[in-house]
N, C-alpha and C positions, 0 to 999 in steps of 0.2 A: 816221439818225444812228448807229445801231449798226453798220450796214455800213461807214460811213466810219471809225469807231473801229477796227473789226476790220482794215480795210485798212492803217491807220497802224501798228497793232501788227505786222502781217506784214512791213511794210517795215522797221521798226526791228529786228525779229528777223533779217531777211536781212542788214542792215548789220552786226549784231553777229557773225553767223556768218562773214561774209566777213572781218571784222577778225581773228577767231580763226585762220582759215585762213591769213591773211597772216603772222600771228605765227609759226605753225607752220612755214610755208615759210621764213621768215626764220631761225628757229632751226636748221632743218635745213641751211640754206646756210652757217651760221656755227657748225659743230660745235666744241665745246670739250671739255676734259677732264671737265667736270662732267656733260655729257650724252651723251658717246660711249657707244654700246652696249657691254655687257660682251663680247659675241661678237667685236667688232672689236678690243677691247683684247687679248683672249686670242689672237686670230689674229696680231696684231702681235708679241706675246711669243713666239710659236712660231718666229719668224725670228731672235730675239735669243738670245745665250748667257746662261746662268743667272747668271753673275757680274755682267754688265751690268744684268740685270733687278733683282737685289737691291741692288747697290751704287749704282746710278744711277737707274733708272726708278722704283723704289719710293719714292724721295725727291722725286719731282717734285711730288706733291700727296697729300693725305690719302686721297683716293679710291683712288689707285694703291696706296698703302701698305696699305690695308685689303684690297683685292682680292688683292694678291701675298703677303699673310701667310697665306693659306688653305693649310693643309698638304695638303688634298685635291688642290689644283692641282699641287703638287710631287710627290706620290705618283704621280699620273697621268703626269706628265712623265717621271719616272724609269722607271717600269715600261713605258712605251710604247717605250722604247729597247732593252729587254732581251728576249731570247727565252728565257724560263724564269722561275724564281722569283728575286725580288730583294727583300730580302736572301735569302741561300741557304736559310734555314730558315723563311721567313715563312709557309709553308703550314701549319706545325705549331706555330709559336711566336708568340703574339700580342704579346709584349713588344716586337717590332720596331715596333709602332705608335707607340712613344715615341721612335723614332730621329730624328735631325736630318736630315730629308729634304732640306732646302735645301742643307746642306753636302754631302750625298752627291751631289746633282744637280750642284752646282758642280764638285766633284772629277771626277765622271764625264765631264762635257762638256769640262773643261779638259784632262784626260789624253788623251781621244780626239783632240781637236783637235791637241794637241802631237805625239802619236806617229803619227797619220795624215799629218802634214806634217813628219816628223822632219827632213828635209833643210833646211827653212826655219826651223823653230822651235828647233833645237838645233845646236850644233857638236860634231862627233865627233872625238875625239883618241885616238891610240894612242901609248903611251909604252913604249919598249923599251930594253934595254941598261943599265938601272940594276940590276935584279936579273939575275943571270946564270944562274938556274935557274928552275924552275916557281914561279909566284906562286900559292900555295895559299890565301891569306887576304887579305881587304881589308875595311876598315870606313870608313864616313863618319860624322863627328861634327860638332857645333857648326853645325847647319843647313847641312851640306854644305860648309862652309868648309875643313875639315881631312879629309884622307884618310891612313890608315895602312895599309901593305901589308907582308906577311911571306911568305917563301918558303923553298924548299929550299936556297937559298944561305945559310941560317941568319941572315939579316939582316932588320932592320926599317927601313922608310923612312917618314918623315913628310912629307906633301905639303901645301903651301898651295894649295888649288884655285884661288884667285885668281891664282896665277902661271901657271896653264895657259891660255895664250892662243895664238891663231893666229900662226905665224911669218911674218915679212915675206917676200914673194915665194915662199911655199910653199903651193900649193893643196892638197897632200896632207894627210891627217889625221895622218900620222906625224910626231911631234915628235922632233927629233934633239938639241936642245940643252937641253931642260928637265931640271932636276936637283931632287931633293928638298930640302926645307928642312933636314931632319936625316936622317942615316942611321947606323944602328948595325950595322956589319959583324959585330960579335962579340956580337950580341944573345943568341944561343943556340949550343949546340954540336951541335944537331940541327935537323931540319926544323921550320919554324914552321907549325903546322896550323890554328890558329884565333885570332881576336881578339875581345875584348869591351871595353866601356867602362863606367865608373861611372855616367855620365849622358849620354844621346845628344845632347841639345841644348846641354849646358853641360859638356862633358867636361874633366876635368883628369887622369884616370888611364886608361890603356889596359892591359889584361891580355893576355898572349900565352901560348899553349899550344904546347908543343914535344915533339918526339920524344926530346929529351934528358932526359925524365922530370921536367920542371919547368914551373911556371907562374910568370911574372914580371909584376910591376907596374911600369909606366913612367909617370913624371911628364911629361905632354905640355904642361902649362901653363908650364913653364920648364925648358929644358935637355934634355928627353927622356932623363932619367937613370933607371936602374933603382933603385927604392926598396925592393923586396922580392923575394925568390925563395922560392917555395913548393915544396918537394920532394914529388913524387908517388909515387916508387918505381917507376914505369913510365910509358910514353909517355902524354902528355895529348893528346887528340884534339879535344875540343870545350869550349866555354866559355859561361857565362852570368853576367853581373855586375849588381849593383845597389849603387851606392855603394862602400862598403868591403868588401862581401861578394862573393866570386866562387865559382862552382861549376865544377868541372872534371870532364868525362867522360873516363874512362881506357880504355886498351886492355885493362886487367885486369878489365873488367866493373863497376868501382866508380865511384861519383860522390863526390868530396870537396868539402866546403865549407870555404873559408878566409875568415878575417876579418883584414883588413889591420891592425886595431887590436890584435889578440891576439898575432900572431906567425906562425911558420912551421907550426905544427901545425894539422891540420884540426879544425874545431869540429863537423862532422858527417860521417859516412861512411855511404853507402847502397850496397846491393848488391841490386838488384831485377832485374837482367838476367843472361843467360847468355852474352852476347857483348859485344864492344867497344861503347862508347857513342859513337855517330856524330854526334849533334847534340843540343843543348839550346836551349830557348827559354822565355821567361817571359811570363805574362799575369797582370796584377794581382799577387796574392800567391802565385801558383803557378808552378812550373817543370815543364816536360815534357821527357822524354828519349826518344830512339829508339835502338834497338840493332841490331847485326848479327844478333841472334836473332829479328828481325822482330816485336818487341813495343814497346809504348808504356807509359810509366809517368809518374805525376804526383806532385809533392811540394809540401808547404806550406813555402815557404822561410822564413816567419816562425816557425812552430812547430817546424820541423826534422823533420817527420813525412812518412811515405809516405801519400799519399792514395789512389792506385790503382796497381796494377801488373799485369803480364802481360796487357795489352790487346793482342789479336792484330791485326796489320796484314795485310790480305788480299793478300799478295804470294806467289805460288807459288814462282817461281824467282828473284825479285828481292829485293833488300835495300833498306831505307829509306836515304835520303841526306840529305834536308833537311826542315825543319819550320817551319811558320808558324802563329801562333795569335793571334787577336784576338776581339773580341766576336761577329763575324759567323760565323767558321768556324775550324776547325783543319785544316790541310792537311799531308799527308806525301807528298813526292815520292820515287819509287823509282828503281832502277837500270835499269828497262826502260821508262821514259817514262810511267808511270801516276801520277796524282795521286789520293790517297785522302782523302776528305772525312769528317771526324768532327764530331759535335756539340760545339761549344766549351764547353758547360756541363757535360755529363756524360761526354764523351769516348766516346760510343757511335758505332759506325761507321754512316755514312749511305750512301755510294756511292763508286765508283771511276770515274775518267775516264781514257781513253787520250789524253793530249795529244800524244804521239808514238807512234802505233801501230807495233808491230813489223813490219819489212819481211819480205816473203816470200822475199827473196833472202838471201844469206849475209852481208850487212852486219851489223856489231854494232849492238845497239839504242841508242837515245838514252837517256842517263841524265839525269834532271832534276837539274841541278847545284845549283839554288837556286830559291826562290820568295819573293815579297814580296806582301803584301796590305795595301791601304788600306781605307777605309770602303766604297768602291765599285769599287776597282781591284785586279786580280790580275795579277802579272807572273811568268812562269816562264821559265827558261832551260835549254836542254839543254847537255850537255857539248860538243856539236858546234857550239855558238855561235849557235843559233837562239833568239831571244828573242820570246816571245808576250805580247801585251798583250790583256787580257780584262776584261770586266765581272765583278765578284765575285758571280756569280749561280750558280744551280743549274739546268742545268749551266753551267760557265764559258762566257761568250760572247766569242769572240775577234773582235777588230776590226783587228788589225795585227800583222805579224811583221817583225822586222828581223834582220840577220845581223851578227855580229861580224867584224872583219877578221882576227883571229888565232884560233888553234885551241885546243880542249880547255879550255873554261871551267871554272873551279873554284868560284868564288863570285860572287854578284851582290848589290849593295847599292844602295838607293834612298833618298834623303833630300833634302827641299826641292827637288824637281825635278831633282836630279842623279842620273844612273845611272852606276854604276861596276862593272866586272867585272874579275876577275883570271883569268889563263890560264896554261896549261902552256907557252906560247910565250914565257916570261919577260917577259910584257907586262901592262900595265894599259890598259883602255879606258874612256873617259869620254864621256858625252853630257851637255853642259852647255847650259842654256837660253840663247837668244840675248840675253835681257834682262840677263843677268849681265855682258855685255860692254859694255852701254850705261848701266848704273847700278851704284852701289856695292853691295857685299855687305851684307846685313842682319845 
C-alpha cells in the first residue's frame, strides 16, 4: 500500500512540475513590460536618443519611469560619450554630483545630432550689403527671435529672425532681398564695438558701445529709439548689462557702471587693469573682465566692489579676446588660438588647450574670435571662420567643425538653437533649425 501511495505522489509531483514549466514557457513567449529583463530595456534605450527616452518612453509605464529616473544610468550614459572629465572639474569637485544629468545628456545628444548633420538639420543663410563695412557686433535675444547687429558703418540693424527664410528659386545660402525690420544709420558717430541686453529671453533694451566715446540705450520693444546716451570720455569697447544696469569696458583701462534710472553719470568706476578692457561677462552676481594687459578681474555687481584682480592669463605673446563663464567653467580665448580654462568658483587657472595650434609656416595664427558654452556644449570660432563644436569636458572633446562662407569672423552668438556670426566681410551668417520653418516661433 505504501508503495502505491508513493507512486501516486510522484505522479502528482511530475504533473505539477510540468504545469509550472508550461507556465514559464508561456510567460517567456509572451514577454511584456512588467517582466522584460532590465538588461534588455537598457539595451533598447542605448539605441534611442535621450529626449525620446525621458519625454516618451519613461511615461509608458511605472516600471519604465522608475528605471529611467536612476541618475546613475544617466551619468554613465553621459560619461561614456566623452573622452576626458565631464563636467570639466568633476575630478576635484564633488558638487557636480547634484547636477541635472538628464538635461545635460539631452543637450549633449541633441547638439551633436544637429551639428553632425548640419546640412539636413539647419538652413544656412548669408546676409550682405545691409552694413557696408565690417560688422563687429551681433546679439540674439528673445529666444532667438530678434537679432541686432552693429558695425563700422556706425549703424545698428534690428532683424526679425522669422523673416529670414529661403528665397524662391534660390538654392544658394546668400539672401539678396532680405532687409532689417529697423535700421539706424545714425546710431553712433563712431564704430559700434559691442552690444548687450537688459534681459536675454525677454529683452526690451539693447545697449551699444562705440568708438565715439558713448554707450547708448535703445528701446527695441517699440520704435528702436535711443532712450539714453552715457558719455564715457573715451572709446567704449565692451559691455555687460543686467536690467537697467550696464557696465562698459573702456580703452582707457577703466570700467564704468551706469544706471538707466539715475542718469548719465556713472554710479561706479573701476580701474583694475593696465590695458584696454577687451571683454566683459557675468555669472550670477559677479562680472569678469579681461584686458590687453593679459589679466583677469572679478567684480561684485550688486555691492559695487572688486572681488579679485591681477589674475594672470598664461599667454606669452597673445592677448585675450573673448570670455565665457558659467557654473561648469570659465574660458578665455586668445589671439593665437589657445583656450584657457579657469575654475569658475575661485578663478584659479587649470589648463590651456590649443584649439588652433600655430602653423609652422608663415601664416598668421588663428584668433579665437568668440566662444559659447552650455551645460554640456562648447562652441568656439576662429577669426578665419572655422567653428568647432565640442563637449564641454576636460579636455574639450571636438565632434564637428564647420566653415563660414565669409571671412574674418568678429563675434558669435548662440540662443535657442540659432547660431549667428558677424564678419568683417560686411556680412551676417545664420544657421537656423529646420523646425523653425515648419512650426511657429515660440
